[in-house]
C-alpha positions as CSV (number, residue, x, y, z in Angstrom):
1,M,-106.4,47.8,95.5
2,R,-107.2,45.4,92.7
3,G,-104.2,43.9,91.0
4,E,-101.7,45.3,93.5
5,Q,-100.1,43.6,96.5
6,L,-100.3,46.7,98.7
7,G,-102.1,50.1,98.8
8,I,-101.1,52.9,101.2
9,F,-103.1,56.0,101.7
10,T,-101.9,59.0,103.6
11,H,-103.0,62.6,104.4
12,G,-100.2,64.8,103.3
13,H,-97.3,63.9,101.1
14,A,-95.3,60.8,100.6
15,V,-91.7,61.5,99.5
16,P,-89.6,58.8,98.0
17,L,-86.3,58.3,100.0
18,N,-84.6,56.3,97.2
19,P,-86.5,57.0,94.0
20,E,-86.2,54.4,91.3
21,G,-83.3,55.2,89.0
22,T,-81.2,57.1,91.6
23,S,-77.6,56.1,91.7
24,S,-75.8,54.8,94.8
25,D,-74.1,58.1,95.3
26,D,-77.4,60.0,96.0
27,P,-76.4,62.3,98.9
28,T,-79.3,61.5,101.2
29,W,-80.0,57.8,100.7
30,P,-76.9,56.2,102.2
31,A,-77.4,57.8,105.6
32,I,-81.1,56.9,105.6
33,R,-80.3,53.4,104.5
34,D,-77.7,53.0,107.3
35,Y,-80.3,54.2,109.8
36,L,-82.9,51.8,108.7
37,V,-80.5,48.8,108.6
38,N,-79.3,49.7,112.2
39,H,-82.8,50.4,113.5
40,Y,-84.3,47.1,112.3
41,D,-81.1,45.2,113.1
42,G,-80.7,44.2,109.5
43,D,-77.9,42.9,107.4
44,S,-76.5,45.7,105.3
45,D,-75.5,43.2,102.5
46,D,-79.1,42.0,102.2
47,P,-80.4,43.3,98.8
48,F,-83.8,43.9,100.5
49,W,-82.6,47.4,101.4
50,D,-81.9,48.5,97.8
51,E,-84.6,46.5,95.9
52,N,-87.5,48.3,97.6
53,V,-88.5,51.9,97.2
54,W,-88.8,53.6,100.6
55,Y,-91.1,56.6,101.4
56,Q,-91.4,59.1,104.2
57,T,-94.7,60.7,104.9
58,E,-94.8,64.4,105.7
């Protein structure tokens, strides 16, 4: 897509897992974040996990 770094197209719905502006006490994001950090063997202190918006396709 012109002017963008990334374009993703999906059939169905993409649901944000950590929508911009949600607080750290969102009930679902901490568990999903922990899963992603563990699955990808990441560092939970790395700001990467919170600086990006994550989506799930349905």
